[in-house]
C-alpha positions as CSV (number, residue, x, y, z in Angstrom):
1,M,-75.3,25.2,-39.9
2,V,-75.9,21.8,-38.4
3,N,-79.1,20.2,-37.0
4,E,-79.4,19.5,-33.2
5,H,-78.8,15.7,-33.6
6,S,-75.6,16.1,-35.6
7,K,-72.4,14.7,-34.0
8,L,-70.2,17.1,-36.0
9,P,-70.2,19.9,-33.4
10,G,-69.1,17.5,-30.7
11,I,-66.3,16.1,-32.9
12,M,-65.2,19.6,-33.8
13,Y,-65.2,20.8,-30.2
14,S,-63.2,17.7,-29.1
15,A,-60.6,18.6,-31.8
16,I,-60.5,22.2,-30.4
17,Q,-59.9,20.8,-26.8
18,A,-57.2,18.5,-28.2
19,N,-55.4,21.2,-30.0
20,L,-55.7,23.6,-27.0
21,W,-54.2,21.2,-24.5
22,M,-51.5,20.0,-26.8
23,A,-50.4,23.6,-27.3
24,Y,-50.7,24.3,-23.6
25,C,-48.6,21.3,-22.7
26,L,-45.8,22.5,-24.9
27,V,-46.0,26.1,-23.8
28,S,-46.3,25.3,-20.0
29,S,-45.0,21.9,-19.1
30,F,-41.8,22.2,-21.2
31,I,-41.1,25.9,-20.4
32,S,-38.2,25.0,-18.1
33,I,-36.5,22.9,-20.7
34,Y,-36.9,25.7,-23.3
35,L,-35.6,28.5,-21.1
36,L,-32.8,26.4,-19.6
37,Y,-31.6,25.8,-23.2
38,F,-31.2,29.5,-23.7
39,G,-29.2,29.9,-20.4
40,Y,-31.8,31.2,-18.0
41,S,-31.4,30.4,-14.3
42,N,-34.1,28.7,-12.2
43,S,-34.9,32.0,-10.5
44,E,-35.3,33.7,-13.8
45,I,-37.6,31.0,-15.1
46,G,-39.7,31.4,-12.0
47,F,-39.9,35.1,-12.5
48,I,-40.9,34.7,-16.2
49,V,-43.7,32.2,-15.4
50,S,-45.0,34.3,-12.5
51,I,-45.2,37.4,-14.6
52,G,-46.9,35.4,-17.3
53,S,-49.4,34.0,-14.8
54,I,-50.2,37.5,-13.4
55,L,-50.6,38.8,-16.9
56,A,-52.9,35.9,-17.7
57,V,-55.3,36.9,-14.9
58,L,-55.4,40.5,-16.1
59,I,-56.1,39.4,-19.7
60,Q,-58.9,37.2,-18.4
61,L,-60.5,40.1,-16.5
62,V,-60.2,42.4,-19.5
63,S,-61.6,39.8,-21.9
64,A,-64.6,39.1,-19.5
65,Q,-65.4,42.8,-19.3
66,I,-65.2,43.3,-23.0
67,L,-67.5,40.3,-23.7
68,D,-69.9,41.3,-20.9
69,R,-70.2,44.9,-22.0
70,H,-70.3,44.2,-25.7
71,P,-72.7,41.2,-26.1
72,K,-72.7,41.7,-29.9
73,I,-69.1,40.5,-30.1
74,Q,-69.2,36.8,-31.1
75,L,-67.1,34.6,-28.8
76,W,-65.6,32.5,-31.6
77,K,-64.4,35.7,-33.4
78,F,-62.9,37.0,-30.2
79,T,-61.2,33.7,-29.5
80,C,-59.8,33.6,-33.1
81,C,-58.4,37.1,-32.7
82,Q,-56.6,36.1,-29.5
83,I,-55.0,33.1,-31.2
84,L,-53.8,35.3,-34.0
85,I,-52.2,37.6,-31.3
86,I,-50.5,34.5,-29.8
87,L,-49.0,33.6,-33.1
88,L,-47.2,36.9,-33.4
89,P,-44.8,36.5,-30.4
90,A,-44.6,32.8,-31.1
91,I,-43.2,33.5,-34.6
92,L,-40.9,36.2,-33.3
93,Q,-39.6,33.6,-30.8
94,L,-38.0,31.7,-33.7
95,F,-35.5,34.5,-34.2
96,G,-34.2,34.3,-30.6
97,K,-30.7,33.0,-30.3
98,K,-29.9,33.5,-26.6
99,A,-31.3,34.7,-23.3
100,G,-32.5,38.3,-23.6
101,V,-35.4,40.7,-24.1
102,L,-36.8,38.9,-27.2
103,I,-37.0,35.5,-25.6
104,T,-38.2,36.8,-22.3
105,V,-41.0,39.0,-23.7
106,T,-42.2,36.5,-26.2
107,V,-42.3,33.6,-23.7
108,I,-44.3,35.7,-21.2
109,L,-46.8,36.8,-23.9
110,V,-47.3,33.3,-25.3
111,Y,-47.6,31.8,-21.8
112,S,-50.1,34.4,-20.6
113,L,-52.2,34.5,-23.7
114,T,-52.3,30.6,-23.9
115,T,-53.3,30.4,-20.2
116,S,-56.1,33.0,-20.6
117,L,-57.4,31.2,-23.7
118,Q,-58.7,28.2,-21.7
119,P,-61.9,29.9,-20.3
120,L,-62.8,31.2,-23.7
121,I,-62.5,27.7,-25.2
122,N,-64.7,26.3,-22.3
123,S,-67.3,29.1,-22.9
124,L,-67.6,28.0,-26.6
125,C,-69.3,24.9,-25.2
126,V,-71.1,26.4,-22.3
127,Q,-72.9,28.9,-24.5
128,L,-74.4,26.0,-26.4
129,E,-76.4,25.0,-23.3
130,D,-78.8,27.8,-24.2
131,T,-79.5,26.1,-27.5
132,R,-80.8,22.7,-28.6
133,L,-77.3,21.8,-29.7
134,K,-75.7,19.7,-26.9
135,I,-72.1,18.8,-26.6
136,N,-70.6,16.3,-24.0
137,F,-68.1,18.7,-22.4
138,G,-66.6,15.9,-20.2
139,L,-65.9,13.7,-23.2
140,A,-64.3,16.6,-25.1
141,R,-62.2,17.7,-22.1
142,G,-61.1,14.1,-21.6
143,I,-60.0,13.9,-25.2
144,G,-58.0,17.1,-24.4
145,S,-56.3,15.4,-21.5
146,L,-55.5,12.4,-23.7
147,A,-54.0,14.6,-26.4
148,Y,-52.0,16.4,-23.6
149,A,-50.7,13.0,-22.5
150,G,-49.8,11.9,-26.0
151,I,-47.9,15.1,-26.9
152,S,-46.0,15.1,-23.6
153,Y,-44.9,11.5,-24.2
154,A,-43.9,12.2,-27.8
155,M,-42.1,15.4,-27.1
156,G,-40.1,13.8,-24.3
157,K,-38.6,11.4,-26.8
158,I,-38.2,14.1,-29.5
159,L,-36.2,16.3,-27.2
160,L,-33.6,13.6,-26.7
161,K,-32.6,14.1,-30.4
162,Q,-33.6,17.6,-31.2
163,A,-33.1,21.1,-29.6
164,P,-35.9,22.6,-27.5
165,T,-36.5,25.1,-30.3
166,I,-38.7,22.4,-31.8
167,L,-41.2,23.4,-29.1
168,T,-41.9,26.8,-30.7
169,K,-42.3,25.3,-34.2
170,S,-44.7,22.7,-32.8
171,Y,-47.0,25.0,-31.0
172,I,-47.1,27.4,-33.9
173,V,-48.6,24.6,-35.9
174,L,-51.0,23.7,-33.1
175,F,-52.2,27.3,-32.7
176,A,-52.7,27.6,-36.5
177,S,-54.7,24.3,-36.4
178,L,-56.7,25.6,-33.4
179,F,-57.5,28.8,-35.2
180,L,-58.9,26.8,-38.2
181,W,-61.0,24.5,-36.0
182,I,-62.6,27.5,-34.2
183,L,-63.1,29.3,-37.5
184,F,-65.3,26.4,-38.7
185,F,-67.0,26.1,-35.3
186,R,-68.8,29.4,-35.7
187,Y,-72.4,29.8,-34.5
188,E,-74.7,32.5,-33.1
189,P,-74.5,32.3,-29.3
190,T,-77.5,33.2,-27.2
191,K,-77.2,36.8,-26.0
192,K,-76.5,37.1,-22.3
193,D,-78.5,39.1,-19.8
194,T,-75.8,41.7,-19.1
195,K,-77.8,43.4,-16.4
196,E,-78.0,40.2,-14.3
197,V,-74.3,39.6,-14.7
198,Q,-73.5,43.1,-13.4
199,I,-75.7,42.5,-10.4
200,K,-73.9,39.3,-9.5
201,K,-70.5,41.0,-9.8
202,E,-71.6,43.7,-7.4
203,A,-73.0,41.2,-4.9
204,G,-69.6,39.4,-4.9
205,I,-68.0,42.3,-2.9
206,S,-69.8,41.2,0.3
207,L,-68.8,37.5,0.1
208,L,-65.8,37.9,2.4
209,K,-68.1,38.0,5.4
210,K,-70.8,35.8,4.0
211,Y,-68.7,32.8,3.2
212,K,-65.8,32.6,5.7
213,K,-65.5,28.8,5.7
214,F,-65.5,28.7,1.9
215,L,-62.7,31.3,1.7
216,I,-60.5,29.4,4.2
217,F,-61.2,26.3,2.0
218,V,-59.9,28.3,-1.0
219,V,-56.7,29.1,1.0
220,G,-56.3,25.4,1.6
221,L,-56.7,24.8,-2.1
222,V,-54.0,27.3,-2.8
223,C,-51.6,25.5,-0.5
224,I,-52.3,22.1,-2.1
225,L,-52.0,23.4,-5.6
226,F,-48.8,25.2,-4.6
227,G,-47.1,21.8,-4.3
228,H,-48.8,20.5,-7.4
229,N,-47.4,23.5,-9.5
230,L,-43.9,23.1,-8.1
231,I,-43.8,19.6,-9.4
232,N,-45.3,20.5,-12.8
233,Q,-43.3,23.6,-13.5
234,Y,-39.9,22.2,-12.3
235,M,-40.3,18.6,-13.3
236,I,-37.2,18.5,-15.5
237,Q,-35.1,19.6,-12.6
238,I,-36.7,17.0,-10.4
239,V,-36.1,14.1,-12.8
240,T,-32.5,15.2,-13.6
241,S,-31.8,15.2,-9.8
242,F,-31.9,11.4,-9.8
243,G,-30.2,11.0,-13.2
244,A,-33.2,10.9,-15.6
245,N,-34.0,13.0,-18.7
246,S,-36.8,14.6,-20.7
247,D,-38.0,11.2,-21.9
248,V,-38.8,10.2,-18.2
249,M,-40.4,13.6,-17.7
250,G,-42.6,13.1,-20.8
251,K,-43.7,9.7,-19.6
252,G,-44.4,11.1,-16.2
253,I,-46.7,13.7,-17.6
254,F,-48.3,11.1,-19.8
255,I,-49.1,8.8,-16.8
256,A,-50.6,11.7,-14.8
257,A,-52.7,12.9,-17.7
258,V,-54.1,9.5,-18.7
259,L,-55.0,8.7,-15.1
260,E,-57.2,11.8,-15.0
261,L,-59.5,10.2,-17.6
262,P,-61.4,7.6,-15.5
263,V,-62.5,10.3,-13.0
264,M,-63.3,12.8,-15.7
265,F,-65.5,10.4,-17.6
266,G,-67.1,8.9,-14.5
267,F,-67.5,11.9,-12.2
268,S,-71.3,11.9,-12.4
269,K,-71.5,8.4,-11.0
270,I,-68.9,9.2,-8.3
271,K,-70.7,12.3,-7.3
272,S,-74.0,10.4,-6.8
273,K,-72.3,8.3,-4.1
274,F,-70.2,10.9,-2.3
275,S,-70.7,14.6,-1.3
276,C,-68.4,17.1,-3.0
277,G,-66.9,18.0,0.4
278,W,-65.8,14.4,0.9
279,L,-64.5,14.2,-2.6
280,L,-62.4,17.3,-2.1
281,C,-61.0,15.8,1.1
282,I,-60.1,12.6,-0.7
283,S,-58.5,14.6,-3.5
284,A,-56.4,16.5,-0.8
285,V,-55.1,13.2,0.6
286,F,-54.1,12.0,-2.9
287,F,-52.4,15.3,-3.7
288,T,-50.5,15.3,-0.4
289,L,-49.4,11.6,-0.8
290,K,-48.2,12.4,-4.3
291,H,-46.1,15.3,-3.0
292,I,-44.6,13.2,-0.2
293,L,-43.7,10.4,-2.6
294,T,-42.2,12.9,-5.0
295,F,-40.1,14.4,-2.2
296,L,-38.9,10.9,-1.3
297,A,-38.3,9.8,-4.9
298,N,-34.7,8.9,-5.7
299,S,-35.5,6.7,-8.7
300,V,-37.6,6.7,-11.9
301,L,-39.8,4.0,-10.4
302,M,-40.6,6.0,-7.3
303,F,-41.3,9.1,-9.5
304,Y,-43.7,7.1,-11.7
305,T,-45.4,5.7,-8.6
306,A,-46.0,9.3,-7.3
307,Q,-47.5,10.2,-10.7
308,F,-50.0,7.3,-10.4
309,L,-51.6,9.1,-7.5
310,Q,-52.9,11.7,-10.0
311,I,-55.9,9.4,-10.4
312,G,-57.4,10.8,-7.2
313,G,-55.8,14.2,-7.4
314,F,-56.2,17.0,-9.9
315,S,-59.1,15.6,-12.0
316,L,-61.2,15.0,-8.8
317,L,-60.4,18.4,-7.4
318,A,-61.1,20.2,-10.6
319,T,-64.5,18.7,-11.0
320,A,-65.6,18.5,-7.4
321,S,-64.6,22.0,-6.6
322,V,-66.9,23.4,-9.2
323,F,-69.9,21.5,-7.9
324,Y,-68.8,22.3,-4.3
325,A,-69.0,26.0,-5.1
326,K,-72.6,25.4,-6.3
327,E,-73.5,23.5,-3.1
328,A,-71.8,25.9,-0.6
329,M,-73.1,29.2,-2.0
330,E,-76.4,30.8,-2.8
331,K,-77.4,30.7,-6.4
332,E,-76.6,34.3,-7.0
333,D,-73.1,33.9,-5.6
334,Q,-72.1,30.6,-7.3
335,A,-70.4,32.3,-10.3
336,T,-68.2,34.2,-7.9
337,G,-67.4,31.0,-5.9
338,Q,-66.3,29.3,-9.1
339,A,-64.2,32.4,-10.0
340,L,-62.5,32.1,-6.5
341,V,-61.6,28.5,-7.2
342,S,-60.2,29.4,-10.6
343,A,-58.3,32.3,-8.9
344,S,-56.8,29.9,-6.3
345,M,-55.3,27.8,-9.1
346,T,-53.7,30.8,-10.7
347,A,-52.5,32.2,-7.4
348,A,-50.9,28.8,-6.6
349,G,-49.1,28.9,-9.9
350,I,-47.7,32.4,-9.3
351,F,-46.4,31.4,-5.8
352,A,-44.9,28.2,-7.1
353,S,-43.2,30.1,-10.0
354,C,-41.6,32.7,-7.7
355,L,-40.7,30.6,-4.7
356,G,-39.8,27.4,-6.7
357,G,-37.1,29.1,-8.7
358,L,-35.6,30.7,-5.6
359,L,-35.7,27.5,-3.6
360,L,-33.9,25.7,-6.4
361,D,-31.2,28.2,-6.7
362,Y,-30.6,28.7,-3.0
363,T,-31.3,25.2,-1.6
364,S,-31.8,22.2,-3.8
365,V,-34.5,20.1,-5.5
366,K,-35.1,18.3,-2.2
367,G,-35.4,21.6,-0.4
368,M,-38.0,22.9,-2.9
369,L,-40.0,19.6,-2.7
370,F,-39.8,19.6,1.1
371,V,-41.4,23.1,1.3
372,G,-44.1,22.0,-1.2
373,M,-44.8,18.9,0.9
374,I,-45.2,20.9,4.1
375,V,-47.4,23.5,2.5
376,S,-49.5,20.7,1.0
377,I,-50.0,19.0,4.3
378,I,-51.2,22.4,5.8
379,G,-53.6,22.7,2.8
380,M,-55.0,19.2,3.4
381,I,-55.7,20.0,7.0
382,L,-57.5,23.3,6.0
383,V,-59.6,21.4,3.4
384,F,-60.6,18.7,5.9
385,A,-61.5,21.3,8.5
386,F,-63.4,23.8,6.4
387,T,-65.3,21.9,3.8
388,E,-69.0,21.1,4.3
389,K,-69.2,17.3,4.2
390,S,-73.0,16.9,4.1
391,R,-75.0,17.3,0.9
392,K,-77.0,20.4,0.2
393,V,-80.7,19.9,0.5
394,E,-82.5,21.6,-2.4
C-alpha cells in the first residue's frame, strides 16, 4: 500500500500507540475512582482488578496459541476483532446504575481485554521488521506515553466537574478510534516459522534449572513492581489521604509518564555506556526511593517529588529488562526469558490488586505503602544480588 520510504506507516502506528495508551490510562489508572463512585469497597476493587489481570494472562496465552497455530490469520484482523469485543461490555457499562453484576463483569472484561491488547499492538510493529518497511518503535511508544500523560492530566481536571461515568464514554470513543486506525494499518505480515516457535516453547520447560539466577532476578522484579502497582492502582486513595483530589492524581500520573520519555528516546545511548545489569540495579534504586518517598509523603509537594523519581524507574526497567533477557540467556531461550519478565509484571499487578485492597480496608493507606516499601527493598536487594553486571561477549 505504501513504499518503504513513506513516513505514513510510522505516523499511523504512533496514532495507534497513542489511542491504546489513552484508553488504557482511563481503564486502568482511573479504575478505583470509577468503582468507588458506584460504591465498591477497596477490597472489592482489588478483587476485580486481580480477576481482570488473571483473565488477561489467559487471554494472552489463548491469543498466542491461536496466532501460532493458524499463521494465515492476519494480526491486524485479529486485533480489530478483539477491539470490537471490548466495545460490547464497554457499551453495556453505560447502563450500570449501581454496584452489581453488570458493572463487575463489564469492568473485568474491559480491563482484561484492554491489558491483553498491548502485546498485539506491539506485534503489529515487530512483524514489520521482516519487511523493508521500518517503524521507529521507541518513538511511537514514547508518543503513547505522552498521550497517556496528557489524558491523565485532562481527566483529572474533568472529574472535578463531571461524574466518573465520563470515563466509559471516553474510552468507548478511543477504542472506536483505535479500531479505525488499525483497520487502515493493514498489511500482509511475513509468515512465521511455526515449527521453530514450537521447539522454543518446548525448550522453555527446562529453564528452571538452567537459569536459576535469572529466575531469582524475576522474583526481585515482582517485589519491586508490587510496590509500583500499589501506588498506581490505589493512587486516588493515596492522594485523598493528605487532602488532595483527582486533579492532583492526574497531574501525578502526567509527571511520571512525561519523565519516562527521555529514557525511552535515549535508551540506545544509555545502553552503550552501561551494562543492562547495572541499569536494572539503578532502576531498582529509583523505584525503591520512589516507594519510600510516597510512604513518607504527607503533602502534594512530597507526592510530586516521589513521582519525579519515575525518570529512572519504570521506563529504564521496561527497556533494560528486555535486553537483559537477551544477554542472560541463550538465543533459543530469549523469547521465554522476555515472557518471564512480562509475566512478572502481571504477577506483581495481581498481588498488588489482592493485597492492596485488603491492606487499605484493614489497616490504612500508610499501612499499605509501608508493606509496599518493605517488599520493594527486598526486591532491590535481590536484583542487586542476582543480576549479571558484566556485558555479554558475543
